[in-house]
C-alpha positions as CSV (number, residue, x, y, z in Angstrom):
1,M,254.6,125.3,135.8
2,K,252.8,127.2,133.0
3,Q,253.1,128.3,129.4
4,I,252.5,131.9,128.8
5,K,253.3,134.3,126.1
6,E,254.5,133.2,122.6
7,Y,257.2,135.2,120.9
8,E,258.5,135.5,117.5
9,L,262.1,135.2,118.7
10,I,263.7,134.5,122.1
11,I,267.3,135.2,122.7
12,I,269.2,133.5,125.3
13,G,272.0,135.7,126.7
14,G,271.9,139.4,127.2
15,G,275.7,140.2,126.5
16,P,277.0,141.9,123.3
17,A,276.0,139.0,121.2
18,G,272.4,138.9,122.5
19,L,272.0,142.6,122.4
20,G,273.2,142.9,118.8
21,A,271.1,140.0,117.6
22,A,268.0,141.4,119.3
23,L,268.4,144.9,117.8
24,S,269.1,143.4,114.3
25,A,266.0,141.3,114.5
26,H,263.9,144.1,115.5
27,Q,265.3,146.3,112.7
28,N,264.4,143.6,110.3
29,G,260.9,143.5,111.2
30,L,260.3,141.4,114.4
31,K,258.4,142.9,117.3
32,D,257.8,140.1,119.8
33,I,261.4,139.6,121.0
34,L,262.6,138.4,124.3
35,I,266.1,138.5,125.8
36,V,266.5,136.1,128.7
37,E,269.6,136.9,130.9
38,R,270.7,135.1,134.0
39,D,272.6,138.1,135.5
40,I,270.8,141.2,137.0
41,F,272.3,143.5,134.4
42,L,272.5,143.4,130.6
43,G,275.8,143.7,129.0
44,G,277.4,140.3,130.0
45,I,281.2,140.1,130.6
46,L,281.7,143.6,129.3
47,N,280.5,144.9,132.6
48,Q,283.7,143.9,134.2
49,C,286.0,144.9,131.4
50,I,286.7,148.5,132.5
51,H,289.7,148.8,130.3
52,N,289.5,150.5,126.9
53,G,290.1,149.0,123.5
54,F,286.5,148.1,122.5
55,G,284.8,149.6,119.6
56,L,287.7,150.5,117.3
57,H,286.3,148.5,114.4
58,Y,282.6,148.9,114.9
59,F,282.3,152.5,116.3
60,G,285.7,153.9,115.1
61,E,286.5,155.0,118.6
62,E,288.0,153.5,121.7
63,L,285.6,152.5,124.4
64,T,285.6,150.7,127.7
65,G,283.5,147.5,128.0
66,P,280.6,149.0,129.8
67,E,280.6,152.0,127.4
68,Y,280.4,149.6,124.5
69,S,277.5,147.6,125.9
70,Q,275.6,150.6,127.0
71,R,275.5,151.9,123.4
72,F,273.3,148.9,122.7
73,I,271.4,148.9,125.9
74,D,270.3,152.5,125.3
75,Q,268.9,151.5,121.9
76,L,266.6,149.0,123.5
77,E,264.5,151.9,125.0
78,D,263.1,152.9,121.6
79,T,262.1,149.1,120.8
80,S,259.5,146.7,121.8
81,I,262.0,144.2,122.9
82,E,261.3,142.7,126.2
83,V,264.0,141.8,128.7
84,K,263.9,139.2,131.6
85,L,266.8,139.7,134.0
86,D,268.0,137.3,136.7
87,T,266.4,134.6,134.8
88,M,267.9,131.2,134.0
89,A,267.0,129.3,130.9
90,M,266.8,125.7,132.1
91,N,265.9,123.7,128.9
92,L,265.3,124.2,125.2
93,E,263.0,121.9,123.2
94,N,262.9,122.1,119.5
95,T,259.9,120.9,117.4
96,E,259.0,121.3,113.7
97,D,257.1,124.5,114.1
98,Y,258.1,125.9,117.4
99,R,261.0,126.1,120.0
100,F,260.0,125.9,123.7
101,V,262.4,127.6,126.3
102,H,262.1,126.6,129.9
103,I,263.0,129.4,132.1
104,M,263.0,130.2,135.9
105,N,263.2,133.2,138.2
106,M,262.4,134.2,141.7
107,E,259.4,136.5,140.8
108,E,257.5,134.3,138.2
109,G,258.8,130.9,139.0
110,Y,259.1,128.1,136.4
111,Q,257.7,129.0,133.0
112,I,257.6,127.5,129.4
113,L,257.9,130.1,126.7
114,K,257.0,129.4,123.0
115,A,259.0,131.0,120.1
116,K,259.2,130.7,116.4
117,A,263.0,131.0,116.5
118,V,265.7,131.1,119.1
119,I,269.1,132.6,119.1
120,L,271.8,131.1,121.4
121,A,274.0,133.8,122.8
122,M,275.2,132.4,126.2
123,G,278.8,133.3,125.7
124,C,281.6,131.1,127.2
125,R,283.2,130.1,130.6
126,E,286.7,129.8,131.8
127,R,288.8,126.5,131.9
128,T,289.6,125.6,135.5
129,R,292.4,124.1,137.2
130,M,290.8,120.7,137.3
131,Q,290.6,120.7,133.6
132,I,294.4,121.2,133.0
133,Q,295.3,119.0,136.1
134,I,298.0,121.1,137.8
135,P,299.7,118.8,140.5
136,G,299.9,120.3,144.0
137,T,297.9,121.3,147.0
138,R,294.5,122.8,147.0
139,A,295.4,126.0,148.8
140,S,293.4,129.2,148.5
141,G,294.8,131.8,146.1
142,I,294.2,129.9,142.9
143,I,291.9,132.0,140.9
144,L,290.6,132.3,137.2
145,A,291.5,135.4,135.5
146,G,287.8,136.5,134.8
147,Q,286.8,135.8,138.3
148,A,289.7,138.0,139.5
149,Q,288.5,140.7,137.0
150,Q,285.2,140.7,138.7
151,Y,286.6,140.9,142.2
152,V,289.0,143.7,141.3
153,N,286.9,145.8,138.9
154,L,283.3,145.3,140.2
155,E,283.8,144.6,143.9
156,G,287.0,146.5,144.8
157,L,288.8,143.4,146.2
158,M,292.4,142.5,145.8
159,I,293.2,139.0,145.1
160,G,296.8,138.9,146.2
161,K,300.2,140.6,146.6
162,K,302.6,138.5,144.6
163,V,301.1,136.9,141.5
164,I,302.1,134.5,138.8
165,V,299.9,134.1,135.7
166,L,299.6,130.8,133.9
167,G,298.3,131.1,130.4
168,S,298.6,134.0,128.0
169,G,294.9,134.5,127.0
170,D,293.7,138.1,126.8
171,V,292.0,138.3,130.1
172,G,295.1,137.0,131.9
173,L,297.4,139.6,130.1
174,I,295.0,142.4,130.9
175,M,294.6,141.4,134.6
176,A,298.4,141.2,134.8
177,R,298.5,144.9,134.1
178,R,295.5,145.6,136.3
179,L,296.9,144.0,139.3
180,T,300.3,145.7,138.7
181,L,298.5,149.1,138.7
182,E,296.8,148.0,141.9
183,G,300.0,147.5,143.6
184,A,300.5,143.7,143.3
185,E,303.9,142.3,142.0
186,V,303.3,140.1,139.0
187,V,306.4,138.0,138.8
188,A,305.8,136.3,135.4
189,C,303.4,135.0,132.8
190,V,304.0,131.5,131.7
191,E,302.5,129.8,128.6
192,V,302.6,126.1,127.8
193,M,302.3,126.7,124.0
194,P,305.2,128.0,122.0
195,H,303.0,131.1,121.0
196,L,301.1,133.7,122.6
197,G,297.5,133.0,123.5
198,G,296.1,136.4,123.2
199,L,296.4,139.4,121.0
200,N,299.9,140.8,120.4
201,R,298.7,144.4,121.4
202,N,297.8,143.1,124.8
203,Y,301.2,141.5,125.2
204,V,302.8,144.8,124.3
205,Q,300.6,146.9,126.5
206,C,300.1,144.7,129.4
207,L,303.4,142.7,129.8
208,K,306.1,144.4,127.9
209,D,305.2,147.9,129.0
210,F,305.2,146.8,132.6
211,D,308.4,144.6,132.4
212,I,306.5,141.4,133.2
213,P,308.4,138.4,131.7
214,L,306.6,136.0,129.4
215,Y,307.9,132.5,129.2
216,L,306.7,130.5,126.2
217,S,306.8,126.7,126.4
218,H,306.6,126.8,130.2
219,T,304.0,125.6,132.6
220,I,303.4,125.3,136.4
221,T,304.2,121.7,137.6
222,N,303.5,122.2,141.2
223,I,301.7,124.4,143.7
224,R,302.9,124.6,147.3
225,G,301.1,125.9,150.3
226,Q,298.6,124.7,152.9
227,R,295.9,127.3,153.7
228,R,297.2,129.9,151.1
229,V,299.5,129.5,148.1
230,E,303.1,129.9,149.1
231,G,304.9,129.1,145.8
232,V,305.0,127.3,142.5
233,T,307.4,125.4,140.4
234,V,307.8,126.3,136.7
235,Q,309.3,124.0,134.0
236,E,310.0,124.3,130.4
237,V,308.1,121.9,128.2
238,D,309.2,119.9,125.1
239,S,307.2,119.9,121.7
240,N,304.8,117.4,123.2
241,G,304.1,119.6,126.1
242,K,305.9,117.4,128.6
243,P,308.1,119.0,131.5
244,I,311.8,118.8,130.7
245,P,313.7,117.6,133.8
246,G,316.3,120.0,135.2
247,T,314.5,123.1,134.0
248,E,312.7,123.6,137.3
249,K,312.5,127.2,138.7
250,D,310.7,128.1,141.9
251,Y,308.7,131.3,142.6
252,D,307.5,132.4,146.0
253,V,303.9,133.8,145.2
254,D,300.7,133.9,147.1
255,T,298.5,133.9,144.0
256,V,298.1,131.8,140.9
257,L,296.1,133.5,138.2
258,L,294.7,131.0,135.6
259,S,294.2,132.2,132.0
260,V,294.1,128.8,130.3
261,G,291.4,129.0,127.8
262,L,287.6,129.6,127.3
263,I,284.8,127.0,126.5
264,P,281.6,128.0,124.8
265,E,278.6,127.4,127.1
266,N,276.7,124.8,125.2
267,E,275.1,122.4,127.7
268,L,271.7,124.0,126.6
269,S,272.5,123.6,123.0
270,S,273.4,120.0,123.4
271,E,270.2,119.1,125.3
272,A,268.3,120.7,122.5
273,G,269.8,118.3,120.0
274,V,272.1,121.0,118.3
275,E,275.1,119.4,116.7
276,L,278.4,120.6,118.1
277,D,281.8,120.9,116.5
278,P,284.5,119.2,118.7
279,R,287.1,121.7,117.3
280,T,285.2,124.8,118.4
281,S,283.1,123.3,121.2
282,G,280.3,125.4,119.7
283,P,277.4,124.6,117.3
284,I,278.0,123.7,113.8
285,V,276.3,126.4,111.6
286,Y,275.5,127.3,108.1
287,E,276.4,130.6,106.3
288,N,273.4,132.4,108.1
289,D,274.4,131.2,111.6
290,E,271.6,128.6,111.6
291,T,272.4,125.4,113.6
292,S,271.7,121.8,112.6
293,S,268.3,122.4,114.4
294,P,266.1,124.5,112.2
295,G,265.0,127.7,113.8
296,I,267.8,127.8,116.2
297,F,270.7,130.1,115.6
298,A,274.0,130.9,117.4
299,C,276.4,133.7,117.6
300,G,279.2,135.1,119.6
301,N,281.4,133.2,122.0
302,V,278.8,130.4,122.3
303,L,279.6,129.7,118.7
304,H,283.4,130.1,118.8
305,V,285.7,132.2,121.0
306,H,286.3,135.7,119.6
307,D,289.2,138.2,120.3
308,L,287.2,141.4,119.5
309,V,283.8,142.2,120.7
310,D,283.4,144.3,117.4
311,H,283.4,140.8,115.5
312,V,280.8,139.5,118.0
313,T,278.4,142.4,117.2
314,E,278.9,141.9,113.5
315,E,278.1,138.2,113.8
316,A,275.2,138.8,116.1
317,E,273.6,141.3,113.5
318,A,273.9,138.6,110.8
319,A,272.2,136.0,113.2
320,G,269.5,138.6,114.1
321,Y,268.7,139.2,110.3
322,A,268.7,135.4,109.6
323,A,266.3,134.8,112.4
324,A,264.0,137.5,111.3
325,C,264.1,136.0,107.9
326,Y,263.2,132.5,109.3
327,V,260.3,133.9,111.3
328,K,258.7,136.0,108.4
329,D,259.6,134.1,105.4
330,G,260.4,130.5,106.4
331,G,264.1,131.0,106.6
332,C,264.9,132.5,103.2
333,V,266.6,129.2,102.6
334,T,266.4,127.5,99.2
335,E,264.9,124.0,99.2
336,N,267.4,121.2,98.3
337,A,270.2,124.0,98.0
338,T,273.8,122.8,97.1
339,R,275.6,122.2,100.5
340,I,279.3,122.7,100.6
341,E,281.3,121.5,103.5
342,L,284.2,123.6,104.8
343,K,287.3,121.7,105.9
344,P,290.4,123.2,107.6
345,D,293.8,121.9,106.7
346,S,296.1,120.6,109.3
347,N,297.5,124.1,109.8
348,I,294.1,125.6,110.6
349,T,292.2,124.7,113.8
350,Y,288.7,125.3,112.7
351,T,286.3,127.2,110.3
352,V,283.0,128.9,111.1
353,P,280.7,128.4,109.4
354,Q,281.2,124.7,108.8
355,H,278.7,124.5,105.9
356,I,277.5,126.8,103.3
357,R,274.3,126.6,101.2
358,L,275.5,127.9,97.7
359,E,272.1,129.2,96.5
360,D,271.4,131.3,99.6
361,I,274.7,133.4,99.4
362,E,273.9,136.6,97.7
363,K,277.2,138.5,97.4
364,N,279.8,136.7,99.6
365,V,280.3,134.6,102.8
366,R,282.6,135.3,105.6
367,I,284.8,132.6,106.9
368,Y,286.3,132.9,110.4
369,F,289.4,130.7,111.3
370,R,292.5,130.4,113.3
371,V,295.9,129.1,112.4
372,R,297.8,126.7,114.7
373,Q,301.2,128.3,114.5
374,N,302.9,131.8,114.2
375,Y,303.5,133.0,110.6
376,H,305.8,135.9,110.5
377,D,306.7,135.9,106.8
378,P,304.2,136.9,104.1
379,V,301.6,134.2,104.0
380,Q,298.6,133.2,101.9
381,V,295.4,131.7,102.6
382,L,294.3,129.2,99.9
383,V,290.8,127.8,99.1
384,R,290.7,124.6,97.1
385,D,287.7,122.6,96.0
386,G,287.3,118.7,96.1
387,N,289.3,118.3,92.9
388,N,292.1,120.4,94.4
389,N,291.3,123.4,92.1
390,Q,292.4,126.7,93.6
391,I,289.3,128.8,94.1
392,A,290.6,131.8,95.9
393,K,293.9,133.2,97.4
394,F,294.2,135.8,100.1
395,K,297.6,137.4,101.2
396,R,298.5,138.3,104.8
397,P,301.6,139.9,106.1
398,Y,301.5,137.6,109.4
399,M,299.1,135.3,111.3
400,F,299.1,134.2,114.9
401,P,297.0,131.6,116.6
402,G,295.9,134.2,119.3
403,E,294.3,136.5,116.6
404,M,291.2,135.3,114.8
405,E,291.3,135.6,110.9
406,N,288.6,136.0,108.4
407,I,288.2,136.0,104.6
408,R,285.2,136.7,102.4
409,L,284.4,134.3,99.5
410,P,282.5,136.0,96.7
411,R,279.6,134.1,95.2
412,Q,281.0,134.2,91.7
413,L,284.0,132.2,92.9
414,L,281.8,129.7,94.7
415,D,279.9,129.0,91.6
416,R,283.3,127.5,90.2
417,V,283.5,124.9,93.0
418,V,283.7,121.3,91.8
419,G,282.2,118.9,94.3
420,N,280.8,119.5,97.8
421,E,284.0,120.4,99.7
422,L,286.2,123.3,100.3
423,T,289.5,123.1,102.0
424,I,291.1,126.2,103.7
425,S,294.8,126.1,104.1
426,V,297.9,128.4,104.9
427,E,301.1,128.4,103.0
428,E,304.1,130.7,103.5
């Protein structure tokens, strides 16, 4: 075990967040940058997302996932950014002056790397059957949507002939279409919540266009089969998510595809002492994506689960700029800055960032959030300070939990805040 090269910045994760952050930091003056990626390729989850729909916001054109990531990978060739593939980040230590990243790979063994700043960009993982506790047998044929995507799109393997999808997340919706195109019969998509879990465009393009029924407020209450899945029982649920007796319906299927949520990959963050938000399962950050541990920044799905990779890139570029600023100028953070806490009302699940430092906002700050329920009528997002004074109002034609929202708060409005809190709420 040895300590070798010192870097200005180490980025953990080589997906769209890590790539965007690295290029941004390089463009803003950093030269000694390392990307640590556990896979044998850069690009992250986008490598298996062979469908189009990426890049509409960022590039103004429609790309597949590999095409989107390749745009950024190509840019690395003209930089001094170093990449370590097939390398696992084992531990992260944070001291007053430096960050120490413990890594391991087959060629170089176990090493401890030293950096002035670190950006967390590890992405997220899928929620499993055990975490949602579906009763029934442990037969083969129960598979996560992302895992199925890898088998079908990258390895050319089919996962089943007759499939039911549990959960309406974007990957599940997209794989329902993909499996149909590959010849499987997708009998239904069932969702325990009373609203869609993914983007509405994916519902239309992946379920509705292929006549795959969607059952909201339904769940799988039993899985049958010994060696292989033979069938499932689906029931309607009440407002508390409990199955309603008498609503049972049986489906003969050989595959259960799970698309039941994503969890930011933050074991490494937690070990480093980074404070996590139980609402997002990601780090608590300031307006510049800096975590509670100075010198450690976070962006992308490790921070909060995004719908669009375009937003991941925009957030990553901001984190790369902030990390460069930290390395060169000590953070560009005002000493004893006025700290304002952002609090979501009961109709909003979370906000990112969770804190803003008033004096460090030049023009505006972008706030990401999700609502808890569907809003079909014209709706407005209200921002109030600690004295219940309305600071800002934003109108929207509709809002859905499956689609992340964002607003920009101008600095001139933030100067009017009384107290140290801002509450974000939604009203029809």
